[in-house]
C-alpha positions, -999 to +999 in steps of 0.1 A: +020-019-032-014-025-016-028-024+020-050-052+033-085-036+039-091-060+068-059-057+089-040-028+072-009-049+064+012-033+037+023-057+010+041-056-024+023-076-050+025-087-086-001-066-104-007-093-130-021-117-104-058-120-099-056-125-062-031-123-033-032-136+003-025-112+032+005-124+051-009-111+084-046-121+085-047-147+057-076-130+038-077-137+001-077-103-017-090-097-052-066-074-070-093-057-090-110-045-058-078-032-042-064+003-043-028+004-057-008+028-036+025+026-054+038+009-085+074+003-096+096-021-115+123-017-088+123-041-059+145-016-039+120+012-044+091-011-035+109-020-002+115+017+005+079+025-001+067-003+022+091+009+049+078+044+047+042+034+049+050+011+079+067+041+096+037+062+090+014+035+104+034+034+136+042+071+141+011+088+126-019+066+121-043+095+113-021+109+085-019+075+068-056+069+073-063+101+054-041+089+025-056+054+026-091+067+021-084+097-002-094+098-039-070+127-044-043+120-070-023+149-057-019+134-022-008+101-038+017+120-059+031+136-027+037+101-014+054+090-045+078+120-042+089+107-007+102+076-023 
């Protein structure tokens, strides 16, 4: 799961791809430059993760913004536990 750096759209992606296109703004994103927020083999878990992030974006933008720009592995682990 990645977040478009331009428009903040959350998206599930195939990590073996070199690029992906944002479904909201149309920007072509290079996978090697993106932060991977969540990784799973399960489509259901990926959907749940995207849903949780979208809820956070709507209800608490500041909290998600902190997660988006953190380098802290412990904060990312906290997110993974929610899923």
